N, C-alpha and C positions, 0 to 999 in steps of 0.2 A: 674905264670900266665898260666892258662889252655889253651891248643891249641884249634883252631876252631873245630877240629874233636871231641875233648873231650866235648866241649860245645854242639855240635850237638847231640852226642850220649846221653849225660845226659838229654837234653831236650826231646829227643824221648822217653827215658825210663820213664820219668815222665808222658808222655801221655799214657802209657800202662794201667795204672789204674787211670783214671782221677778223679774218685770219691774220692779215697783215697788221692790223691795229693791235691785236692780242699779242703778236710776236714782239712788236715794239714795246708794248706795256710790260711784257714778261722780261725783256732785256733790262729795262729800267728797274723792275722789281728785284731781279737777281742782283743787279749792281748795288742797290740800296741794302739788300739783305747781306751781301758780302761786306759792304762798308760797315754796317752796324755790328755784325758778328766779329769782324776783325778789331774794330775800335773797342768793343766790349772786352775782348781778351786783353788788348793793350791797356785799357783802363784798369782791369783787374791786376795785371802784371805790374803796372806802375804803382798802384795802390799798395800792392804787396811789398814792393821795393821801399816805398816811402814809409810804410808801417814798420818794416824791418829796421830802417835807419832811425826813424824818430820814435821807435818803441823803447824797449828796455835799456838799451845801451847808450844811444846818443841823445834821445829826447829831441824836443824842438829847439831848445836853447840850453847852452851849457855855460857855467861860470867857473873860472879857474883863477888861481894866482898867476900873475904875469910870468910867462916863461915856463910854466909847468908842462905844457903840452910838448915843448921842445925836448926836454931831457928827463921828464918824469922823476925829478929829484924829490925824495920824500919830505924834505924840509921846505919845499915851496908849497905851502898850504894856505888856505883861507882861514883867517881867524874870526873870532866872535860868531861862530857858525850858527848858534841858536838865534841870535839877533838878526843875522843876515836872512835866515830862512823865514823868520817872522815878517820881515819887511817885504820879502819877495811874495809870500803867500797872501799879503794884503792887496796885491795888484789885482784888479778885476779880471784881467785876461789870463791869469795863472790858474791852471786847473790842478796841477800837482807839482810839488818841488821836493826833492830829496837830496841829501848830502851823502857823499861816498868817500871812502878812503881806499887807495890802491897802493899796494906795496909788494914787490917780489919777495919771495920767501922760500926757504927749504923746509919741506914737510918730512918729518921722520916717522916712519911706520915700522915698528919693530927695529930691524937692523938696516932697513933700506931708507935712503934719502931720495927725495924727488923734488924737482923744481915745480913751483906753484906760484899762484898769484893770489894774495889776500885781497878780498873785496869786502870792505866794511860798509854796511848798509843800515838804513833805518827800516826795520821790518814793517811797521804800520804804514809808512810813507811809500813803500814799494809794493803794496798789495793790490794796487789798482790794476785794471786790465793791461795797461802798457808798462807796468812796473816790472822790476827784475824778479819779484816774488808774486807774480800774478795769482790772485786767489787767496783764500784764507788758510789753506792747508799748511803752508810753510811758515807763516808769520810767527806762530807760537813755538817754533823749533830753533829759535836763535836766542842768544843771550845766555848768561851764566856759563860761559865757556863751552857752549854748544855751537857747532858749525854745520854748514851744508857743504858737500863736495860736488864738483861738476861730474856729470854722468860719464864723460870720457875719461876723466881722471880716476873715478871710482872703478870703472870697468878695466882700465889698464893695470891698476895696482890692487885689484880685488879688495877694494875698500867697501865696507858695509856699515849700516847704522849700528851704533854701540861701540865701535872701535875707537881707541884713543890714539891721537896723533900729537906729535910735538911740532910746533911751528917756530922756526928760527929765522930771524931777519935782522934788520938794522933800524934802530929808532932814529928820531930826528937829530939826536946829539951825536950820532955815529957809533953808538955803543951797540952791543949785541942785545937783541930783543928776543925773548923766547918764553914760551908758555905751553901748557898742555890743554888740549881741547878734545871734546867728544863729538864724534860724527853722529848727528841726529837724523840725517836723511841725505838722499842724493837728489840733486837738482838738475833738471834738463830745461834749458832756456834757449831762445833764439839767438843768444849771444855765444858765438863759438868759443871765444877765449875763456869764458866762464866755464863752459862744459869741459874744455880740455885741460885747463890749469886751475880753475877757480876753487878757492876755499873761502866760502862766503860766511862772514860772521857779523854780529851786530856792530853798529857803529861804535857803541860804547866799548865793546871788547877790543876793537881795532885801535881806538884812541888810547886805551890803557896799554895795549901791547907796544905801540910805537911812540908812547909818550907824546900824544897829540891832544891834550885837553881842549875841548871846544873848538877843534880844528877839523878840516876836511880838505881833500884835494879837488873835489869836484861837486858842483851842484847841478843836477839834471832837472830841467823844467819842461813840463808839458803844458801847452796853452789851449785855450778854448777855441780860438779862431786862427787858423793857419794863414788866412789871407792878410792879416795885419801883423805878421810875425816880426818883420823888420822894425815896425813902430814899437812893438812890445819890447823887443830887445833893447832898442834905443832908450826907452823910458826906464827900463831896469838898470841900464848902465849908469843912469844919472842918480841912482840911490846913493846916499852919502857913504854907506859901508862898502859900496862896490866901485867907488871912484877909481881905485888903482887896480881893479881886477879886469880880467878878460871876459866879456860877455859876447858869446858867439852863437849865431844861428846854425842850424844843421847844414845849411847851404855852404857856410864858410868852413865848417868842419869836414864835410864830405862833398866837395865840389864835383867829384867824378860821378856821384850819384845824381846830382842836379843835372849834369850833362845828359845822363841817360833819360831822366824824366822829361827833359826838354825835347829829346829826340823823339819821344812818343808823339808829341805834337806834330813834328815834321813827318813822321810816318803816317799819321792820320791824314795829313794833307796829300801825301802821295796816293793813298787809297781813295781819297775823295776825288782826286784827279782822274783815277781810273773809272770811277762812277760817272764823271763828266763825259769821258770819252765814250763809254758804253751808251749813256743816254743820248749823246749827240749823234752817234752812229745810228741808233734805232730810230730816233725821231726824224733825223734828216732823211734817212732812206724812205720812211713812211710818207713824209710830206712831199719829197721829190717825186716818188712814184705816183702819189695821188694827184699832184699838180700836173704832171705830164699826161696822165690819163684823162684829166678833165680840161684839157686845153680847149677843145671844141666848146664845152659848156661855158668856160670863162669868156671865150670870144662872143658867144651869144649874150651873156650878161653884160659885157662891156658895150656891145652894140645897142642894148636896151637902156643904157644910161647908168649902169652900176659902175662906180668908179674903181680904179685899181686899189685905192686905199681901203675900201670896204672888203674887197676880195682878199687883200693881204691880211686884214684883221681876222677874217674867218679862218685863214690858214694858221695864223698865230694862235688863235683860240683853240683850234684842233690840236696843235702841238702841246699847248699848256695842259689841256685836258688829259692827253695821253701821258704826259710827264707826271702830272700830279696823281693820277690814278695809279701809275706804276710805283711811284714813291710811297703812296699810302699802303699798297699791297706789300711792298718790300719792308716798310716799317712795321706793319703788323706781323709779318713773318719773323722779322728780326727780334722784335720785342717778345714774341712767343718763344723763340729759340733760347733767348737769354734767360727768360723767366724759368725755363725748364732746367737750366744749368747754374743759375745764380746761387742756389742753396747748396747743391752738391759739389759744384765746382767742376773744372776740367783739368785733367792731368796731361800736361804736355808730353811727359814721358810715354804715356799710353798712346797718344796720338802719333808719336814718332816710332812706335813699334816696340818700345820697351815694356817689360812686364809690370813694373811697379814705379811709383813716384820716387824721385831722387831729391836730395838736398845738397846744396853747395855752400861752401864758406867763402866769404869775400870780405876782406878788411875786418875780420873778427865777427862778422855778422852771418847769419844763416838764411839762405833763400831756398824755397822749395819749388818743385815743378808743378805743384797743385795750385791752380789759379781759379779765382771766383770772378767770372765775367760781370761787368756792370755797364749799363748804358746811362749816360747823362743827357739831359734835355738838349744841351748845345750840340750834341752829335746828331740827334734827330733833326734839329733845325738846320744844321749845316747841310745835311743831305737834301732836305726839301728845297732850301734856297739854291743849292747847286743845280738840282734838276730843273727848277724854274728858270734860272738864268740860261741853262743849257738849251731849254726848250725854245727860248727866244732867239738864241744865237743860231740854233739849228735850222730855223725857218728863214734866215736871211736870204739864202740862195733861192729857195722857191718864191719868196716875195719879190726878189729882183726879176725873176723870170716873168712873174705876173705883170710887173710894172712895164716891162719891155714888150708885152704882147700887143699886136695890132689886131683889132677886132676882126677884120675881114680875113686876114691870114690865119688867125686862130680858128675861125669857123670852118676853113677849108681843110684843116688838119684832121 
């Protein structure tokens, strides 16, 4: 810990050439601002991807009958679904759990037939913010042979509420399953396959249509703490009714998304390295110029008995002061910028010159170009630590120069 006199001398020395000190401080501040702004966008983009994956379609954990994910056969279903859901919902880490039925079907509208996907859901269990029926508006529009149709399917075939459709498929016994349903509303979800092909009906109606009493193909689980997701999945897999089922986390279901999320951390490191370089260049330049300009002064101090260690400490403290002041200014600017955009978000399409936001579909999920930046405490700490370490590294050369100084030669310079 430097003494008060060392801090006072270091501060005074920085004021000798304020323009140079301010330039170094500004370079560090801009580097920290760029780092926090970029990582805030990356955090927002990563959170968007993660929410899209772990939201309505995939969840945090999924449960299936063994082999169902490979061929999607309608007869590979989970049994005793009411008891299974009761056991799962008792786990302290489970926030929401809902059962679903999936079955390809032909929907007949007047004289036209169209390919569709029946999705049987539990309306009340799917009404939470990350459920397929987010909000209360749609939950009362299912059951009693009423269905919701995906927005893309409705738009393509001019389907509207009040129309009657015939749904024809195959039940678990291999026989023809068919019934009439009334379109109660159109649904638009982040799940692309539901929008383009979905006929969403209550789980009870789907079980009746496909002869699947108390059965379902999938249970989607949302947990309270994603940090212990693997442990939660392992505990659920040991439930007696799930002994022969597949209990998979979203990372196992969508490993390519996990790769993308992990890459965000790598990209943050690259940006942080740029901050390192900018800080090192600014601080090293300032300290080198200051050291060479004060060679005569250092020679006098050495001849009066001031040791090289004390002079090196003064130089190091000067560097740390410049670095920390720069990172504080950059952090303040970064937090201010993110606070201005965290609520409204930033549209990548607009930044790229496009006139409006866009959405893309990937693996049946929908992603948008509109991102909400977010800064986490670890990003700020990483920037501060990086600049502090850089400040120390950047003064090694000036310190070596001081150590090699001969008092008489230095005084003659």
